[in-house]
MIDOSE-1310 file (N, C-alpha, C; in nm, 2 decimals, decimal comma, always signed):
residues 151
meml	+5,60/+1,50/+6,67/+5,57/+1,58/+6,56/+5,65/+1,54/+6,44; +5,58/+1,51/+6,33/+5,65/+1,47/+6,21/+5,64/+1,59/+6,11; +5,75/+1,64/+6,06/+5,75/+1,74/+5,96/+5,80/+1,68/+5,83; +5,75/+1,72/+5,72/+5,79/+1,67/+5,59/+5,83/+1,79/+5,50
lqrd	+5,95/+1,80/+5,46/+5,99/+1,90/+5,36/+5,99/+1,83/+5,23; +5,90/+1,87/+5,14/+5,89/+1,81/+5,01/+5,95/+1,91/+4,91; +6,07/+1,87/+4,86/+6,14/+1,96/+4,76/+6,08/+1,96/+4,63; +6,09/+2,07/+4,56/+6,06/+2,08/+4,42/+6,20/+2,08/+4,35
asts	+6,20/+2,08/+4,22/+6,33/+2,07/+4,15/+6,41/+2,20/+4,18; +6,54/+2,18/+4,19/+6,63/+2,29/+4,21/+6,63/+2,38/+4,08; +6,65/+2,51/+4,11/+6,69/+2,60/+4,00/+6,84/+2,62/+4,00; +6,90/+2,71/+3,93/+7,04/+2,73/+3,93/+7,08/+2,80/+4,06
qstp	+6,99/+2,85/+4,14/+7,02/+2,93/+4,26/+6,97/+2,86/+4,39; +6,86/+2,79/+4,38/+6,81/+2,74/+4,51/+6,72/+2,62/+4,48; +6,66/+2,57/+4,59/+6,56/+2,46/+4,59/+6,44/+2,50/+4,67; +6,33/+2,53/+4,60/+6,20/+2,56/+4,67/+6,14/+2,43/+4,71
gtls	+6,04/+2,45/+4,81/+5,97/+2,33/+4,86/+5,86/+2,37/+4,95; +5,80/+2,28/+5,01/+5,69/+2,30/+5,11/+5,72/+2,22/+5,23; +5,67/+2,27/+5,35/+5,68/+2,20/+5,47/+5,54/+2,18/+5,53; +5,52/+2,05/+5,57/+5,40/+2,01/+5,63/+5,43/+1,96/+5,77
idgs	+5,33/+1,97/+5,86/+5,34/+1,91/+5,99/+5,23/+1,82/+6,01; +5,26/+1,69/+6,05/+5,16/+1,59/+6,07/+5,06/+1,59/+5,95; +5,11/+1,60/+5,83/+5,03/+1,59/+5,71/+4,96/+1,72/+5,66; +4,97/+1,83/+5,74/+4,90/+1,95/+5,70/+5,01/+2,06/+5,66
fecf	+4,98/+2,13/+5,55/+5,06/+2,23/+5,49/+5,09/+2,33/+5,60; +5,22/+2,37/+5,62/+5,26/+2,47/+5,71/+5,31/+2,60/+5,64; +5,41/+2,58/+5,55/+5,47/+2,70/+5,49/+5,55/+2,65/+5,37; +5,60/+2,75/+5,30/+5,70/+2,73/+5,19/+5,84/+2,72/+5,25
tled	+5,93/+2,65/+5,17/+6,07/+2,65/+5,21/+6,16/+2,69/+5,10; +6,28/+2,72/+5,14/+6,39/+2,75/+5,04/+6,52/+2,70/+5,09; +6,59/+2,62/+5,01/+6,72/+2,57/+5,05/+6,82/+2,60/+4,94; +6,95/+2,57/+4,97/+7,05/+2,58/+4,86/+7,02/+2,48/+4,75
vvre	+7,10/+2,48/+4,65/+7,08/+2,38/+4,54/+7,11/+2,24/+4,59; +7,03/+2,15/+4,54/+7,06/+2,01/+4,57/+7,17/+1,96/+4,48; +7,28/+1,91/+4,54/+7,39/+1,86/+4,46/+7,42/+1,71/+4,50; +7,34/+1,66/+4,58/+7,36/+1,52/+4,63/+7,37/+1,42/+4,51
ipgr	+7,46/+1,33/+4,52/+7,48/+1,22/+4,43/+7,45/+1,10/+4,52; +7,33/+1,03/+4,51/+7,30/+0,92/+4,60/+7,41/+0,81/+4,59; +7,44/+0,76/+4,71/+7,54/+0,66/+4,72/+7,69/+0,71/+4,72; +7,71/+0,84/+4,70/+7,84/+0,89/+4,70/+7,87/+0,97/+4,83
pvae	+7,99/+0,97/+4,88/+8,02/+1,05/+5,00/+7,99/+1,20/+4,99; +7,94/+1,26/+5,09/+7,90/+1,40/+5,09/+8,02/+1,49/+5,04; +8,14/+1,45/+5,08/+8,26/+1,53/+5,05/+8,28/+1,54/+4,90; +8,22/+1,45/+4,82/+8,24/+1,45/+4,68/+8,15/+1,54/+4,61
wkiq	+8,04/+1,58/+4,67/+7,94/+1,67/+4,60/+7,91/+1,80/+4,68; +7,95/+1,81/+4,80/+7,91/+1,93/+4,88/+8,00/+2,05/+4,84; +7,94/+2,16/+4,82/+8,01/+2,29/+4,81/+7,97/+2,37/+4,94; +8,07/+2,40/+5,02/+8,04/+2,46/+5,15/+7,95/+2,59/+5,14
dkta	+7,84/+2,59/+5,22/+7,75/+2,70/+5,23/+7,67/+2,72/+5,10; +7,67/+2,63/+5,01/+7,60/+2,64/+4,88/+7,53/+2,51/+4,84; +7,51/+2,42/+4,94/+7,45/+2,29/+4,91/+7,34/+2,25/+5,01; +7,23/+2,20/+4,95/+7,12/+2,15/+5,04/+7,17/+2,02/+5,10
ipvg	+7,11/+2,00/+5,22/+7,15/+1,88/+5,30/+7,09/+1,75/+5,22; +7,15/+1,63/+5,26/+7,10/+1,51/+5,20/+6,96/+1,48/+5,23; +6,89/+1,41/+5,14/+6,75/+1,36/+5,18/+6,77/+1,27/+5,30; +6,67/+1,26/+5,38/+6,67/+1,18/+5,50/+6,58/+1,23/+5,61
tydv	+6,58/+1,16/+5,72/+6,50/+1,20/+5,84/+6,59/+1,23/+5,95; +6,57/+1,35/+6,01/+6,65/+1,40/+6,11/+6,57/+1,44/+6,24; +6,63/+1,41/+6,35/+6,57/+1,46/+6,48/+6,60/+1,61/+6,49; +6,50/+1,68/+6,55/+6,51/+1,83/+6,56/+6,50/+1,86/+6,71
iidv	+6,59/+1,95/+6,75/+6,59/+2,00/+6,89/+6,59/+2,15/+6,88; +6,57/+2,22/+6,99/+6,59/+2,36/+6,99/+6,70/+2,39/+7,09; +6,80/+2,47/+7,03/+6,91/+2,51/+7,12/+6,96/+2,65/+7,06; +7,06/+2,71/+7,13/+7,10/+2,84/+7,09/+7,19/+2,84/+6,97
strf	+7,16/+2,92/+6,87/+7,24/+2,93/+6,75/+7,34/+3,04/+6,78; +7,47/+3,00/+6,75/+7,58/+3,10/+6,77/+7,57/+3,21/+6,67; +7,52/+3,18/+6,55/+7,51/+3,28/+6,44/+7,40/+3,38/+6,47; +7,28/+3,33/+6,52/+7,17/+3,42/+6,54/+7,16/+3,47/+6,69
qqrm	+7,23/+3,40/+6,78/+7,23/+3,44/+6,92/+7,09/+3,43/+6,98; +7,02/+3,32/+6,94/+6,88/+3,29/+6,99/+6,85/+3,15/+6,98; +6,75/+3,10/+7,05/+6,71/+2,96/+7,04/+6,64/+2,94/+6,91; +6,68/+2,83/+6,84/+6,63/+2,80/+6,71/+6,62/+2,65/+6,69
phll	+6,54/+2,60/+6,60/+6,54/+2,45/+6,56/+6,67/+2,41/+6,50; +6,72/+2,30/+6,54/+6,85/+2,25/+6,50/+6,83/+2,10/+6,45; +6,87/+2,07/+6,33/+6,86/+1,93/+6,28/+6,99/+1,86/+6,32; +6,97/+1,74/+6,38/+7,08/+1,67/+6,43/+7,13/+1,56/+6,34
nvpg	+7,26/+1,53/+6,34/+7,32/+1,42/+6,27/+7,30/+1,42/+6,12; +7,32/+1,54/+6,06/+7,31/+1,55/+5,91/+7,44/+1,52/+5,86; +7,45/+1,41/+5,78/+7,58/+1,36/+5,73/+7,65/+1,47/+5,65; +7,78/+1,50/+5,70/+7,86/+1,60/+5,63/+7,83/+1,75/+5,65
fegi	+7,73/+1,77/+5,74/+7,69/+1,91/+5,77/+7,68/+1,93/+5,92; +7,71/+2,05/+5,96/+7,70/+2,09/+6,11/+7,61/+2,22/+6,12; +7,54/+2,23/+6,23/+7,47/+2,36/+6,25/+7,36/+2,39/+6,16; +7,29/+2,28/+6,11/+7,18/+2,30/+6,02/+7,06/+2,34/+6,10
rihf	+7,00/+2,46/+6,06/+6,89/+2,52/+6,13/+6,77/+2,53/+6,04; +6,65/+2,55/+6,10/+6,53/+2,60/+6,03/+6,52/+2,75/+6,08; +6,52/+2,84/+5,98/+6,52/+2,98/+6,02/+6,46/+3,07/+5,91; +6,45/+3,20/+5,94/+6,40/+3,30/+5,85/+6,51/+3,34/+5,75
gnta	+6,46/+3,40/+5,64/+6,55/+3,44/+5,53/+6,47/+3,44/+5,40; +6,52/+3,50/+5,30/+6,44/+3,51/+5,17/+6,50/+3,44/+5,05; +6,64/+3,43/+5,04/+6,70/+3,38/+4,92/+6,81/+3,28/+4,96; +6,87/+3,22/+4,86/+6,98/+3,12/+4,89/+7,09/+3,19/+4,96
vdtd	+7,11/+3,31/+4,94/+7,22/+3,39/+5,01/+7,21/+3,37/+5,16; +7,08/+3,36/+5,21/+7,06/+3,35/+5,35/+7,06/+3,21/+5,41; +7,08/+3,11/+5,33/+7,07/+2,97/+5,38/+7,19/+2,91/+5,44; +7,31/+2,91/+5,37/+7,43/+2,84/+5,42/+7,40/+2,70/+5,45
gcil	+7,32/+2,63/+5,37/+7,28/+2,49/+5,39/+7,16/+2,47/+5,47; +7,11/+2,58/+5,54/+6,99/+2,56/+5,63/+6,86/+2,57/+5,55; +6,75/+2,55/+5,62/+6,62/+2,55/+5,56/+6,55/+2,69/+5,60; +6,51/+2,76/+5,50/+6,44/+2,89/+5,52/+6,29/+2,86/+5,51
vgrq	+6,21/+2,93/+5,58/+6,06/+2,92/+5,58/+6,00/+3,05/+5,54; +5,89/+3,05/+5,47/+5,82/+3,17/+5,43/+5,67/+3,14/+5,41; +5,59/+3,25/+5,42/+5,45/+3,24/+5,40/+5,41/+3,26/+5,25; +5,50/+3,31/+5,17/+5,47/+3,34/+5,03/+5,59/+3,29/+4,95
rngp	+5,56/+3,25/+4,83/+5,66/+3,21/+4,73/+5,65/+3,31/+4,62; +5,76/+3,39/+4,61/+5,77/+3,50/+4,51/+5,87/+3,45/+4,40; +5,82/+3,36/+4,32/+5,91/+3,30/+4,22/+5,98/+3,18/+4,29; +6,06/+3,10/+4,21/+6,12/+2,98/+4,27/+6,24/+3,01/+4,36
dfvg	+6,30/+3,13/+4,36/+6,42/+3,15/+4,43/+6,40/+3,25/+4,55; +6,27/+3,27/+4,59/+6,25/+3,37/+4,70/+6,13/+3,33/+4,78; +6,14/+3,33/+4,91/+6,03/+3,31/+5,00/+6,01/+3,44/+5,08; +5,88/+3,48/+5,08/+5,85/+3,61/+5,15/+5,78/+3,58/+5,28
dsrt	+5,77/+3,69/+5,36/+5,70/+3,69/+5,49/+5,76/+3,58/+5,58; +5,89/+3,57/+5,57/+5,97/+3,47/+5,64/+5,96/+3,48/+5,79; +5,97/+3,59/+5,84/+5,97/+3,60/+5,99/+5,84/+3,57/+6,05; +5,73/+3,59/+5,97/+5,60/+3,55/+6,02/+5,59/+3,40/+6,02
aygv	+5,63/+3,34/+5,91/+5,63/+3,19/+5,90/+5,71/+3,13/+6,01; +5,83/+3,18/+6,04/+5,91/+3,13/+6,14/+5,84/+3,15/+6,28; +5,78/+3,27/+6,30/+5,71/+3,30/+6,42/+5,60/+3,21/+6,45; +5,54/+3,15/+6,35/+5,43/+3,05/+6,37/+5,48/+2,91/+6,39
lfpk	+5,59/+2,88/+6,32/+5,65/+2,74/+6,32/+5,72/+2,72/+6,45; +5,81/+2,81/+6,50/+5,89/+2,79/+6,61/+5,81/+2,75/+6,74; +5,70/+2,82/+6,77/+5,63/+2,77/+6,89/+5,57/+2,63/+6,88; +5,53/+2,59/+6,76/+5,47/+2,46/+6,74/+5,58/+2,36/+6,77
iqea	+5,70/+2,38/+6,73/+5,81/+2,28/+6,76/+5,84/+2,29/+6,90; +5,85/+2,41/+6,96/+5,88/+2,42/+7,11/+5,77/+2,35/+7,19; +5,65/+2,37/+7,16/+5,54/+2,31/+7,23/+5,54/+2,16/+7,22; +5,57/+2,10/+7,11/+5,58/+1,96/+7,09/+5,69/+1,90/+7,18
ldrg	+5,81/+1,97/+7,18/+5,92/+1,92/+7,26/+5,89/+1,93/+7,41; +5,82/+2,04/+7,45/+5,78/+2,06/+7,59/+5,68/+1,95/+7,63; +5,60/+1,89/+7,54/+5,51/+1,78/+7,57/+5,58/+1,65/+7,57; +5,71/+1,65/+7,54/+5,79/+1,53/+7,54/+5,79/+1,45/+7,41
ekvr	+5,73/+1,52/+7,31/+5,73/+1,45/+7,18/+5,86/+1,46/+7,11; +5,89/+1,36/+7,03/+6,01/+1,36/+6,95/+5,97/+1,44/+6,82; +6,05/+1,53/+6,78/+6,03/+1,61/+6,66/+6,13/+1,57/+6,56; +6,07/+1,53/+6,44/+6,16/+1,49/+6,33/+6,12/+1,56/+6,20
itva	+6,21/+1,57/+6,11/+6,19/+1,63/+5,98/+6,24/+1,53/+5,88; +6,16/+1,50/+5,78/+6,20/+1,42/+5,67/+6,21/+1,51/+5,55; +6,33/+1,51/+5,49/+6,36/+1,59/+5,37/+6,35/+1,49/+5,26; +6,25/+1,52/+5,17/+6,22/+1,43/+5,06/+6,28/+1,48/+4,93
aarq	+6,32/+1,39/+4,84/+6,37/+1,43/+4,71/+6,26/+1,50/+4,63; +6,30/+1,58/+4,53/+6,20/+1,64/+4,45/+6,12/+1,53/+4,37; +5,99/+1,56/+4,36/+5,91/+1,47/+4,28/+5,95/+1,48/+4,13; +5,95/+1,37/+4,06/+5,98/+1,37/+3,92/+5,86/+1,44/+3,85
aaqa	+5,89/+1,51/+3,74/+5,79/+1,58/+3,67/+5,67/+1,49/+3,63; +5,69/+1,37/+3,58/+5,58/+1,28/+3,54/+5,50/+1,25/+3,66; +5,56/+1,22/+3,78/+5,48/+1,19/+3,90/+5,40/+1,31/+3,95; +5,46/+1,43/+3,94/+5,40/+1,55/+3,99/+5,27/+1,58/+3,91
sag	+5,28/+1,56/+3,77/+5,17/+1,59/+3,69/+5,06/+1,48/+3,70; +5,10/+1,36/+3,73/+5,00/+1,25/+3,74/+4,92/+1,26/+3,87; +4,98/+1,33/+3,97/+4,91/+1,32/+4,10/+4,88/+1,45/+4,16
């Protein structure tokens, strides 16, 4: 299973985006503000619990989250970050660096109907893993305004 998180431009509070699975739209996303400086060490730009993860492709497993006390998707080997999850929540306050999912986008800094979106996404990931598929997520940089309007 290949997931693509396509980021939009960050606001002062968060980074909205969309998540697709194998090329089909799945849901909206919300992350912390992107502070990444390409080519610079994470320690130079990361603000703990207030920074989106670096662009890249990450393997996803499901294991128990100590924070939520339940099985959740977990992104592996994220440079400079630990415990990055895909989970429910509505605003950047809920992220701590993780990826929130929602069925609705209520402005750039809020995703709504998050538990429903998570409830649809989680079994898809679990079923892919149960079939022995590798599950990966690619986090893509925000499209430039000129590119977004052209296409």
